[in-house]
N, CA, C, O and CB atoms as a CASP TS submission, in Angstrom:
PFRMAT TS
TARGET T0000
AUTHOR 0000-0000-0000
METHOD Language model
MODEL 1
PARENT N/A
ATOM      1  N   MET     1       9.986  -8.901  -0.514  1.00  0.00           N
ATOM      2  CA  MET     1       8.693  -8.247  -0.376  1.00  0.00           C
ATOM      3  C   MET     1       8.719  -7.342   0.850  1.00  0.00           C
ATOM      4  O   MET     1       9.520  -7.544   1.763  1.00  0.00           O
ATOM      5  CB  MET     1       7.550  -9.291  -0.269  1.00  0.00           C
ATOM      6  N   HIS     2       7.865  -6.374   0.865  1.00  0.00           N
ATOM      7  CA  HIS     2       7.822  -5.385   1.935  1.00  0.00           C
ATOM      8  C   HIS     2       7.065  -5.928   3.137  1.00  0.00           C
ATOM      9  O   HIS     2       6.169  -6.761   2.997  1.00  0.00           O
ATOM     10  CB  HIS     2       7.175  -4.087   1.443  1.00  0.00           C
ATOM     11  N   THR     3       7.430  -5.451   4.310  1.00  0.00           N
ATOM     12  CA  THR     3       6.653  -5.760   5.504  1.00  0.00           C
ATOM     13  C   THR     3       6.127  -4.456   6.059  1.00  0.00           C
ATOM     14  O   THR     3       6.793  -3.423   5.989  1.00  0.00           O
ATOM     15  CB  THR     3       7.504  -6.526   6.568  1.00  0.00           C
ATOM     16  N   HIS     4       4.942  -4.508   6.604  1.00  0.00           N
ATOM     17  CA  HIS     4       4.354  -3.275   7.108  1.00  0.00           C
ATOM     18  C   HIS     4       4.840  -2.971   8.520  1.00  0.00           C
ATOM     19  O   HIS     4       5.244  -3.876   9.251  1.00  0.00           O
ATOM     20  CB  HIS     4       2.830  -3.365   7.084  1.00  0.00           C
ATOM     21  N   PRO     5       4.799  -1.677   8.906  1.00  0.00           N
ATOM     22  CA  PRO     5       5.222  -1.298  10.257  1.00  0.00           C
ATOM     23  C   PRO     5       4.297  -1.893  11.311  1.00  0.00           C
ATOM     24  O   PRO     5       3.090  -2.011  11.098  1.00  0.00           O
ATOM     25  CB  PRO     5       5.261   0.227  10.397  1.00  0.00           C
ATOM     26  N   ALA     6       4.872  -2.263  12.439  1.00  0.00           N
ATOM     27  CA  ALA     6       4.082  -2.839  13.535  1.00  0.00           C
ATOM     28  C   ALA     6       3.177  -1.768  14.144  1.00  0.00           C
ATOM     29  O   ALA     6       3.565  -0.607  14.275  1.00  0.00           O
ATOM     30  CB  ALA     6       5.012  -3.448  14.625  1.00  0.00           C
ATOM     31  N   MET     7       1.975  -2.179  14.509  1.00  0.00           N
ATOM     32  CA  MET     7       1.035  -1.262  15.147  1.00  0.00           C
ATOM     33  C   MET     7       1.530  -0.927  16.551  1.00  0.00           C
ATOM     34  O   MET     7       2.028  -1.805  17.257  1.00  0.00           O
ATOM     35  CB  MET     7      -0.392  -1.874  15.198  1.00  0.00           C
ATOM     36  N   PRO     8       1.397   0.337  16.963  1.00  0.00           N
ATOM     37  CA  PRO     8       1.847   0.717  18.307  1.00  0.00           C
ATOM     38  C   PRO     8       1.064  -0.003  19.400  1.00  0.00           C
ATOM     39  O   PRO     8      -0.103  -0.352  19.226  1.00  0.00           O
ATOM     40  CB  PRO     8       1.720   2.222  18.496  1.00  0.00           C
ATOM     41  N   VAL     9       1.723  -0.211  20.504  1.00  0.00           N
ATOM     42  CA  VAL     9       1.101  -0.839  21.666  1.00  0.00           C
ATOM     43  C   VAL     9       0.366   0.242  22.458  1.00  0.00           C
ATOM     44  O   VAL     9       0.855   1.362  22.602  1.00  0.00           O
ATOM     45  CB  VAL     9       2.167  -1.569  22.559  1.00  0.00           C
ATOM     46  N   TYR    10      -0.809  -0.108  22.965  1.00  0.00           N
ATOM     47  CA  TYR    10      -1.591   0.860  23.736  1.00  0.00           C
ATOM     48  C   TYR    10      -0.831   1.293  24.979  1.00  0.00           C
ATOM     49  O   TYR    10      -0.172   0.486  25.634  1.00  0.00           O
ATOM     50  CB  TYR    10      -2.952   0.268  24.127  1.00  0.00           C
ATOM     51  N   THR    11      -0.935   2.579  25.291  1.00  0.00           N
ATOM     52  CA  THR    11      -0.323   3.123  26.493  1.00  0.00           C
ATOM     53  C   THR    11      -1.327   4.005  27.218  1.00  0.00           C
ATOM     54  O   THR    11      -2.236   4.554  26.595  1.00  0.00           O
ATOM     55  CB  THR    11       0.955   3.917  26.151  1.00  0.00           C
ATOM     56  N   GLN    12      -1.169   4.146  28.531  1.00  0.00           N
ATOM     57  CA  GLN    12      -2.069   4.995  29.318  1.00  0.00           C
ATOM     58  C   GLN    12      -1.876   6.472  29.002  1.00  0.00           C
ATOM     59  O   GLN    12      -2.763   7.282  29.270  1.00  0.00           O
ATOM     60  CB  GLN    12      -1.850   4.756  30.806  1.00  0.00           C
ATOM     61  N   ASP    13      -0.738   6.829  28.440  1.00  0.00           N
ATOM     62  CA  ASP    13      -0.455   8.209  28.051  1.00  0.00           C
ATOM     63  C   ASP    13      -1.208   8.503  26.760  1.00  0.00           C
ATOM     64  O   ASP    13      -0.735   8.191  25.667  1.00  0.00           O
ATOM     65  CB  ASP    13       1.085   8.450  27.874  1.00  0.00           C
ATOM     66  N   GLN    14      -2.382   9.107  26.898  1.00  0.00           N
ATOM     67  CA  GLN    14      -3.254   9.333  25.749  1.00  0.00           C
ATOM     68  C   GLN    14      -2.599  10.187  24.679  1.00  0.00           C
ATOM     69  O   GLN    14      -2.752   9.910  23.489  1.00  0.00           O
ATOM     70  CB  GLN    14      -4.534   9.984  26.194  1.00  0.00           C
ATOM     71  N   VAL    15      -1.871  11.219  25.081  1.00  0.00           N
ATOM     72  CA  VAL    15      -1.234  12.110  24.110  1.00  0.00           C
ATOM     73  C   VAL    15      -0.213  11.331  23.275  1.00  0.00           C
ATOM     74  O   VAL    15      -0.182  11.449  22.050  1.00  0.00           O
ATOM     75  CB  VAL    15      -0.550  13.306  24.828  1.00  0.00           C
ATOM     76  N   ALA    16       0.618  10.537  23.947  1.00  0.00           N
ATOM     77  CA  ALA    16       1.626   9.744  23.241  1.00  0.00           C
ATOM     78  C   ALA    16       0.956   8.689  22.363  1.00  0.00           C
ATOM     79  O   ALA    16       1.383   8.464  21.230  1.00  0.00           O
ATOM     80  CB  ALA    16       2.590   9.073  24.246  1.00  0.00           C
ATOM     81  N   TYR    17      -0.090   8.040  22.878  1.00  0.00           N
ATOM     82  CA  TYR    17      -0.781   6.999  22.121  1.00  0.00           C
ATOM     83  C   TYR    17      -1.393   7.567  20.837  1.00  0.00           C
ATOM     84  O   TYR    17      -1.256   6.982  19.763  1.00  0.00           O
ATOM     85  CB  TYR    17      -1.872   6.348  22.985  1.00  0.00           C
ATOM     86  N   ILE    18      -2.059   8.698  20.960  1.00  0.00           N
ATOM     87  CA  ILE    18      -2.679   9.324  19.791  1.00  0.00           C
ATOM     88  C   ILE    18      -1.617   9.700  18.764  1.00  0.00           C
ATOM     89  O   ILE    18      -1.809   9.491  17.566  1.00  0.00           O
ATOM     90  CB  ILE    18      -3.488  10.570  20.205  1.00  0.00           C
ATOM     91  N   LYS    19      -0.503  10.251  19.224  1.00  0.00           N
ATOM     92  CA  LYS    19       0.592  10.613  18.327  1.00  0.00           C
ATOM     93  C   LYS    19       1.143   9.377  17.625  1.00  0.00           C
ATOM     94  O   LYS    19       1.369   9.401  16.415  1.00  0.00           O
ATOM     95  CB  LYS    19       1.710  11.326  19.101  1.00  0.00           C
ATOM     96  N   HIS    20       1.359   8.299  18.371  1.00  0.00           N
ATOM     97  CA  HIS    20       1.890   7.068  17.782  1.00  0.00           C
ATOM     98  C   HIS    20       0.922   6.469  16.772  1.00  0.00           C
ATOM     99  O   HIS    20       1.344   5.973  15.728  1.00  0.00           O
ATOM    100  CB  HIS    20       2.196   6.048  18.873  1.00  0.00           C
ATOM    101  N   MET    21      -0.378   6.511  17.075  1.00  0.00           N
ATOM    102  CA  MET    21      -1.371   5.973  16.146  1.00  0.00           C
ATOM    103  C   MET    21      -1.425   6.806  14.862  1.00  0.00           C
ATOM    104  O   MET    21      -1.534   6.259  13.764  1.00  0.00           O
ATOM    105  CB  MET    21      -2.760   5.932  16.811  1.00  0.00           C
ATOM    106  N   TYR    22      -1.348   8.123  15.008  1.00  0.00           N
ATOM    107  CA  TYR    22      -1.324   8.993  13.829  1.00  0.00           C
ATOM    108  C   TYR    22      -0.119   8.651  12.954  1.00  0.00           C
ATOM    109  O   TYR    22      -0.255   8.461  11.746  1.00  0.00           O
ATOM    110  CB  TYR    22      -1.281  10.488  14.249  1.00  0.00           C
ATOM    111  N   GLU    23       1.061   8.573  13.576  1.00  0.00           N
ATOM    112  CA  GLU    23       2.280   8.270  12.826  1.00  0.00           C
ATOM    113  C   GLU    23       2.200   6.902  12.163  1.00  0.00           C
ATOM    114  O   GLU    23       2.643   6.739  11.027  1.00  0.00           O
ATOM    115  CB  GLU    23       3.495   8.331  13.743  1.00  0.00           C
ATOM    116  N   TRP    24       1.637   5.915  12.863  1.00  0.00           N
ATOM    117  CA  TRP    24       1.518   4.566  12.310  1.00  0.00           C
ATOM    118  C   TRP    24       0.603   4.558  11.092  1.00  0.00           C
ATOM    119  O   TRP    24       0.915   3.943  10.072  1.00  0.00           O
ATOM    120  CB  TRP    24       0.990   3.595  13.374  1.00  0.00           C
ATOM    121  N   HIS    25      -0.530   5.248  11.210  1.00  0.00           N
ATOM    122  CA  HIS    25      -1.459   5.276  10.073  1.00  0.00           C
ATOM    123  C   HIS    25      -0.838   5.979   8.871  1.00  0.00           C
ATOM    124  O   HIS    25      -1.072   5.570   7.734  1.00  0.00           O
ATOM    125  CB  HIS    25      -2.769   5.976  10.467  1.00  0.00           C
ATOM    126  N   MET    26      -0.061   7.015   9.098  1.00  0.00           N
ATOM    127  CA  MET    26       0.620   7.690   7.995  1.00  0.00           C
ATOM    128  C   MET    26       1.656   6.753   7.357  1.00  0.00           C
ATOM    129  O   MET    26       1.812   6.752   6.135  1.00  0.00           O
ATOM    130  CB  MET    26       1.301   8.994   8.492  1.00  0.00           C
ATOM    131  N   LYS    27       2.353   5.968   8.156  1.00  0.00           N
ATOM    132  CA  LYS    27       3.302   4.985   7.621  1.00  0.00           C
ATOM    133  C   LYS    27       2.569   3.928   6.799  1.00  0.00           C
ATOM    134  O   LYS    27       3.061   3.483   5.762  1.00  0.00           O
ATOM    135  CB  LYS    27       4.096   4.316   8.766  1.00  0.00           C
ATOM    136  N   MET    28       1.384   3.531   7.275  1.00  0.00           N
ATOM    137  CA  MET    28       0.612   2.527   6.552  1.00  0.00           C
ATOM    138  C   MET    28       0.140   3.067   5.198  1.00  0.00           C
ATOM    139  O   MET    28       0.098   2.322   4.219  1.00  0.00           O
ATOM    140  CB  MET    28      -0.592   2.075   7.393  1.00  0.00           C
ATOM    141  N   VAL    29      -0.209   4.337   5.135  1.00  0.00           N
ATOM    142  CA  VAL    29      -0.583   4.946   3.855  1.00  0.00           C
ATOM    143  C   VAL    29       0.590   4.836   2.893  1.00  0.00           C
ATOM    144  O   VAL    29       0.421   4.429   1.743  1.00  0.00           O
ATOM    145  CB  VAL    29      -1.007   6.437   4.041  1.00  0.00           C
ATOM    146  N   HIS    30       1.769   5.196   3.360  1.00  0.00           N
ATOM    147  CA  HIS    30       2.969   5.123   2.531  1.00  0.00           C
ATOM    148  C   HIS    30       3.240   3.677   2.109  1.00  0.00           C
ATOM    149  O   HIS    30       3.570   3.420   0.951  1.00  0.00           O
ATOM    150  CB  HIS    30       4.184   5.698   3.288  1.00  0.00           C
ATOM    151  N   TYR    31       3.103   2.734   3.047  1.00  0.00           N
ATOM    152  CA  TYR    31       3.320   1.318   2.759  1.00  0.00           C
ATOM    153  C   TYR    31       2.371   0.839   1.660  1.00  0.00           C
ATOM    154  O   TYR    31       2.794   0.169   0.718  1.00  0.00           O
ATOM    155  CB  TYR    31       3.131   0.474   4.035  1.00  0.00           C
ATOM    156  N   HIS    32       1.081   1.186   1.786  1.00  0.00           N
ATOM    157  CA  HIS    32       0.109   0.738   0.790  1.00  0.00           C
ATOM    158  C   HIS    32       0.369   1.378  -0.579  1.00  0.00           C
ATOM    159  O   HIS    32       0.154   0.747  -1.613  1.00  0.00           O
ATOM    160  CB  HIS    32      -1.313   1.064   1.258  1.00  0.00           C
ATOM    161  N   GLU    33       0.829   2.620  -0.578  1.00  0.00           N
ATOM    162  CA  GLU    33       1.175   3.261  -1.854  1.00  0.00           C
ATOM    163  C   GLU    33       2.350   2.544  -2.500  1.00  0.00           C
ATOM    164  O   GLU    33       2.362   2.342  -3.715  1.00  0.00           O
ATOM    165  CB  GLU    33       1.512   4.757  -1.646  1.00  0.00           C
ATOM    166  N   GLN    34       3.341   2.155  -1.698  1.00  0.00           N
ATOM    167  CA  GLN    34       4.486   1.409  -2.227  1.00  0.00           C
ATOM    168  C   GLN    34       4.037   0.063  -2.785  1.00  0.00           C
ATOM    169  O   GLN    34       4.480  -0.350  -3.857  1.00  0.00           O
ATOM    170  CB  GLN    34       5.552   1.202  -1.132  1.00  0.00           C
ATOM    171  N   MET    35       3.158  -0.617  -2.057  1.00  0.00           N
ATOM    172  CA  MET    35       2.682  -1.926  -2.503  1.00  0.00           C
ATOM    173  C   MET    35       1.888  -1.795  -3.796  1.00  0.00           C
ATOM    174  O   MET    35       2.042  -2.615  -4.701  1.00  0.00           O
ATOM    175  CB  MET    35       1.821  -2.587  -1.417  1.00  0.00           C
ATOM    176  N   LYS    36       1.045  -0.781  -3.892  1.00  0.00           N
ATOM    177  CA  LYS    36       0.253  -0.570  -5.102  1.00  0.00           C
ATOM    178  C   LYS    36       1.181  -0.325  -6.292  1.00  0.00           C
ATOM    179  O   LYS    36       0.991  -0.896  -7.365  1.00  0.00           O
ATOM    180  CB  LYS    36      -0.726   0.620  -4.918  1.00  0.00           C
ATOM    181  N   ALA    37       2.184   0.527  -6.092  1.00  0.00           N
ATOM    182  CA  ALA    37       3.127   0.824  -7.169  1.00  0.00           C
ATOM    183  C   ALA    37       3.899  -0.429  -7.582  1.00  0.00           C
ATOM    184  O   ALA    37       4.105  -0.671  -8.772  1.00  0.00           O
ATOM    185  CB  ALA    37       4.104   1.928  -6.735  1.00  0.00           C
ATOM    186  N   TYR    38       4.321  -1.217  -6.608  1.00  0.00           N
ATOM    187  CA  TYR    38       5.060  -2.449  -6.895  1.00  0.00           C
ATOM    188  C   TYR    38       4.211  -3.410  -7.724  1.00  0.00           C
ATOM    189  O   TYR    38       4.665  -3.932  -8.742  1.00  0.00           O
ATOM    190  CB  TYR    38       5.505  -3.128  -5.585  1.00  0.00           C
ATOM    191  N   HIS    39       2.976  -3.637  -7.280  1.00  0.00           N
ATOM    192  CA  HIS    39       2.121  -4.597  -7.980  1.00  0.00           C
ATOM    193  C   HIS    39       1.705  -4.082  -9.357  1.00  0.00           C
ATOM    194  O   HIS    39       1.566  -4.867 -10.295  1.00  0.00           O
ATOM    195  CB  HIS    39       0.879  -4.904  -7.143  1.00  0.00           C
ATOM    196  N   LEU    40       1.509  -2.780  -9.484  1.00  0.00           N
ATOM    197  CA  LEU    40       1.179  -2.218 -10.798  1.00  0.00           C
ATOM    198  C   LEU    40       2.348  -2.411 -11.758  1.00  0.00           C
ATOM    199  O   LEU    40       2.149  -2.758 -12.922  1.00  0.00           O
ATOM    200  CB  LEU    40       0.823  -0.714 -10.679  1.00  0.00           C
ATOM    201  N   GLU    41       3.567  -2.187 -11.271  1.00  0.00           N
ATOM    202  CA  GLU    41       4.763  -2.382 -12.102  1.00  0.00           C
ATOM    203  C   GLU    41       4.893  -3.844 -12.516  1.00  0.00           C
ATOM    204  O   GLU    41       5.213  -4.132 -13.669  1.00  0.00           O
ATOM    205  CB  GLU    41       6.034  -1.929 -11.346  1.00  0.00           C
ATOM    206  N   ARG    42       4.650  -4.762 -11.599  1.00  0.00           N
ATOM    207  CA  ARG    42       4.739  -6.194 -11.915  1.00  0.00           C
ATOM    208  C   ARG    42       3.645  -6.591 -12.906  1.00  0.00           C
ATOM    209  O   ARG    42       3.893  -7.377 -13.821  1.00  0.00           O
ATOM    210  CB  ARG    42       4.628  -7.045 -10.625  1.00  0.00           C
ATOM    211  N   ALA    43       2.438  -6.052 -12.729  1.00  0.00           N
ATOM    212  CA  ALA    43       1.342  -6.362 -13.650  1.00  0.00           C
ATOM    213  C   ALA    43       1.685  -5.889 -15.060  1.00  0.00           C
ATOM    214  O   ALA    43       1.441  -6.600 -16.035  1.00  0.00           O
ATOM    215  CB  ALA    43       0.025  -5.710 -13.172  1.00  0.00           C
ATOM    216  N   LYS    44       2.250  -4.686 -15.165  1.00  0.00           N
ATOM    217  CA  LYS    44       2.642  -4.170 -16.477  1.00  0.00           C
ATOM    218  C   LYS    44       3.733  -5.037 -17.108  1.00  0.00           C
ATOM    219  O   LYS    44       3.737  -5.259 -18.318  1.00  0.00           O
ATOM    220  CB  LYS    44       3.128  -2.718 -16.356  1.00  0.00           C
ATOM    221  N   HIS    45       4.651  -5.521 -16.284  1.00  0.00           N
ATOM    222  CA  HIS    45       5.707  -6.401 -16.765  1.00  0.00           C
ATOM    223  C   HIS    45       5.107  -7.665 -17.398  1.00  0.00           C
ATOM    224  O   HIS    45       5.483  -8.051 -18.505  1.00  0.00           O
ATOM    225  CB  HIS    45       6.662  -6.775 -15.610  1.00  0.00           C
ATOM    226  N   PHE    46       4.183  -8.294 -16.695  1.00  0.00           N
ATOM    227  CA  PHE    46       3.572  -9.518 -17.216  1.00  0.00           C
ATOM    228  C   PHE    46       2.643  -9.224 -18.384  1.00  0.00           C
ATOM    229  O   PHE    46       2.472 -10.052 -19.278  1.00  0.00           O
ATOM    230  CB  PHE    46       2.804 -10.238 -16.113  1.00  0.00           C
ATOM    231  N   GLN    47       2.045  -8.041 -18.368  1.00  0.00           N
ATOM    232  CA  GLN    47       1.193  -7.656 -19.488  1.00  0.00           C
ATOM    233  C   GLN    47       2.032  -7.568 -20.760  1.00  0.00           C
ATOM    234  O   GLN    47       1.605  -8.028 -21.819  1.00  0.00           O
ATOM    235  CB  GLN    47       0.484  -6.305 -19.205  1.00  0.00           C
ATOM    236  N   LYS    48       3.217  -6.983 -20.660  1.00  0.00           N
ATOM    237  CA  LYS    48       4.111  -6.906 -21.819  1.00  0.00           C
ATOM    238  C   LYS    48       4.496  -8.296 -22.290  1.00  0.00           C
ATOM    239  O   LYS    48       4.622  -8.536 -23.491  1.00  0.00           O
ATOM    240  CB  LYS    48       5.371  -6.096 -21.480  1.00  0.00           C
ATOM    241  N   MET    49       4.682  -9.211 -21.353  1.00  0.00           N
ATOM    242  CA  MET    49       5.029 -10.583 -21.718  1.00  0.00           C
ATOM    243  C   MET    49       3.896 -11.257 -22.475  1.00  0.00           C
ATOM    244  O   MET    49       4.143 -12.119 -23.318  1.00  0.00           O
ATOM    245  CB  MET    49       5.376 -11.391 -20.476  1.00  0.00           C
ATOM    246  N   MET    50       2.647 -10.871 -22.182  1.00  0.00           N
ATOM    247  CA  MET    50       1.495 -11.432 -22.884  1.00  0.00           C
ATOM    248  C   MET    50       1.334 -10.816 -24.258  1.00  0.00           C
ATOM    249  O   MET    50       0.652 -11.379 -25.113  1.00  0.00           O
ATOM    250  CB  MET    50       0.226 -11.226 -22.075  1.00  0.00           C
ATOM    251  N   GLY    51       1.958  -9.660 -24.483  1.00  0.00           N
ATOM    252  CA  GLY    51       1.840  -8.988 -25.768  1.00  0.00           C
ATOM    253  C   GLY    51       0.547  -8.229 -25.936  1.00  0.00           C
ATOM    254  O   GLY    51       0.116  -7.985 -27.063  1.00  0.00           O
ATOM    255  N   THR    52      -0.089  -7.846 -24.828  1.00  0.00           N
ATOM    256  CA  THR    52      -1.331  -7.074 -24.923  1.00  0.00           C
ATOM    257  C   THR    52      -1.050  -5.605 -24.714  1.00  0.00           C
ATOM    258  O   THR    52      -0.042  -5.226 -24.118  1.00  0.00           O
ATOM    259  CB  THR    52      -2.364  -7.566 -23.901  1.00  0.00           C
ATOM    260  N   ASN    53      -1.940  -4.797 -25.203  1.00  0.00           N
ATOM    261  CA  ASN    53      -1.832  -3.351 -25.065  1.00  0.00           C
ATOM    262  C   ASN    53      -2.412  -2.932 -23.723  1.00  0.00           C
ATOM    263  O   ASN    53      -3.438  -3.471 -23.306  1.00  0.00           O
ATOM    264  CB  ASN    53      -2.554  -2.625 -26.227  1.00  0.00           C
ATOM    265  N   VAL    54      -1.776  -1.977 -23.032  1.00  0.00           N
ATOM    266  CA  VAL    54      -2.228  -1.501 -21.723  1.00  0.00           C
ATOM    267  C   VAL    54      -3.653  -0.973 -21.799  1.00  0.00           C
ATOM    268  O   VAL    54      -4.422  -1.165 -20.857  1.00  0.00           O
ATOM    269  CB  VAL    54      -1.290  -0.408 -21.196  1.00  0.00           C
ATOM    270  N   VAL    55      -4.023  -0.324 -22.877  1.00  0.00           N
ATOM    271  CA  VAL    55      -5.348   0.274 -23.021  1.00  0.00           C
ATOM    272  C   VAL    55      -6.440  -0.798 -23.077  1.00  0.00           C
ATOM    273  O   VAL    55      -7.567  -0.548 -22.650  1.00  0.00           O
ATOM    274  CB  VAL    55      -5.401   1.144 -24.282  1.00  0.00           C
ATOM    275  N   GLN    56      -6.123  -1.972 -23.591  1.00  0.00           N
ATOM    276  CA  GLN    56      -7.131  -3.017 -23.767  1.00  0.00           C
ATOM    277  C   GLN    56      -7.505  -3.699 -22.456  1.00  0.00           C
ATOM    278  O   GLN    56      -8.591  -4.269 -22.355  1.00  0.00           O
ATOM    279  CB  GLN    56      -6.632  -4.051 -24.747  1.00  0.00           C
ATOM    280  N   MET    57      -6.641  -3.655 -21.458  1.00  0.00           N
ATOM    281  CA  MET    57      -6.926  -4.351 -20.208  1.00  0.00           C
ATOM    282  C   MET    57      -7.740  -3.463 -19.273  1.00  0.00           C
ATOM    283  O   MET    57      -7.539  -2.250 -19.226  1.00  0.00           O
ATOM    284  CB  MET    57      -5.623  -4.788 -19.526  1.00  0.00           C
ATOM    285  N   GLU    58      -8.650  -4.069 -18.539  1.00  0.00           N
ATOM    286  CA  GLU    58      -9.440  -3.319 -17.567  1.00  0.00           C
ATOM    287  C   GLU    58      -8.582  -3.077 -16.341  1.00  0.00           C
ATOM    288  O   GLU    58      -7.804  -3.939 -15.933  1.00  0.00           O
ATOM    289  CB  GLU    58     -10.752  -4.075 -17.191  1.00  0.00           C
ATOM    290  N   ARG    59      -8.729  -1.892 -15.755  1.00  0.00           N
ATOM    291  CA  ARG    59      -8.013  -1.564 -14.524  1.00  0.00           C
ATOM    292  C   ARG    59      -8.814  -2.088 -13.342  1.00  0.00           C
ATOM    293  O   ARG    59     -10.042  -2.003 -13.331  1.00  0.00           O
ATOM    294  CB  ARG    59      -7.776  -0.026 -14.398  1.00  0.00           C
ATOM    295  N   PRO    60      -8.094  -2.648 -12.312  1.00  0.00           N
ATOM    296  CA  PRO    60      -8.807  -3.077 -11.105  1.00  0.00           C
ATOM    297  C   PRO    60      -9.362  -1.874 -10.361  1.00  0.00           C
ATOM    298  O   PRO    60      -8.927  -0.744 -10.585  1.00  0.00           O
ATOM    299  CB  PRO    60      -7.881  -3.889 -10.182  1.00  0.00           C
ATOM    300  N   ASN    61     -10.310  -2.112  -9.488  1.00  0.00           N
ATOM    301  CA  ASN    61     -10.937  -1.050  -8.699  1.00  0.00           C
ATOM    302  C   ASN    61      -9.894  -0.442  -7.770  1.00  0.00           C
ATOM    303  O   ASN    61      -9.376  -1.136  -6.896  1.00  0.00           O
ATOM    304  CB  ASN    61     -12.153  -1.595  -7.886  1.00  0.00           C
ATOM    305  N   ASP    62      -9.573   0.844  -7.940  1.00  0.00           N
ATOM    306  CA  ASP    62      -8.575   1.525  -7.110  1.00  0.00           C
ATOM    307  C   ASP    62      -9.073   1.765  -5.694  1.00  0.00           C
ATOM    308  O   ASP    62      -8.261   2.033  -4.808  1.00  0.00           O
ATOM    309  CB  ASP    62      -8.185   2.848  -7.741  1.00  0.00           C
ATOM    310  N   GLY    63     -10.352   1.681  -5.448  1.00  0.00           N
ATOM    311  CA  GLY    63     -10.896   1.937  -4.114  1.00  0.00           C
ATOM    312  C   GLY    63     -10.696   0.789  -3.154  1.00  0.00           C
ATOM    313  O   GLY    63     -10.871   0.968  -1.949  1.00  0.00           O
ATOM    314  N   VAL    64     -10.336  -0.377  -3.640  1.00  0.00           N
ATOM    315  CA  VAL    64     -10.170  -1.541  -2.771  1.00  0.00           C
ATOM    316  C   VAL    64      -8.778  -1.526  -2.173  1.00  0.00           C
ATOM    317  O   VAL    64      -7.786  -1.409  -2.893  1.00  0.00           O
ATOM    318  CB  VAL    64     -10.416  -2.858  -3.545  1.00  0.00           C
ATOM    319  N   ALA    65      -8.704  -1.646  -0.838  1.00  0.00           N
ATOM    320  CA  ALA    65      -7.405  -1.632  -0.163  1.00  0.00           C
ATOM    321  C   ALA    65      -6.847  -3.013  -0.007  1.00  0.00           C
ATOM    322  O   ALA    65      -5.758  -3.181   0.542  1.00  0.00           O
ATOM    323  CB  ALA    65      -7.514  -0.980   1.187  1.00  0.00           C
TER
END
């Protein structure tokens, strides 16, 4: 399973801190996209095992993180 990137440690250098926080949040977006894709693929795998059609199943709320 994937692990998420560690959050940057606060520093007195505001410019560096802001840059690190921006980069971390962008990494987290990528991480969450990977996790969503992984879980969607696994759900489809088990759905096929159940013998149900993809169209018949309700999709979970995509807005929930």
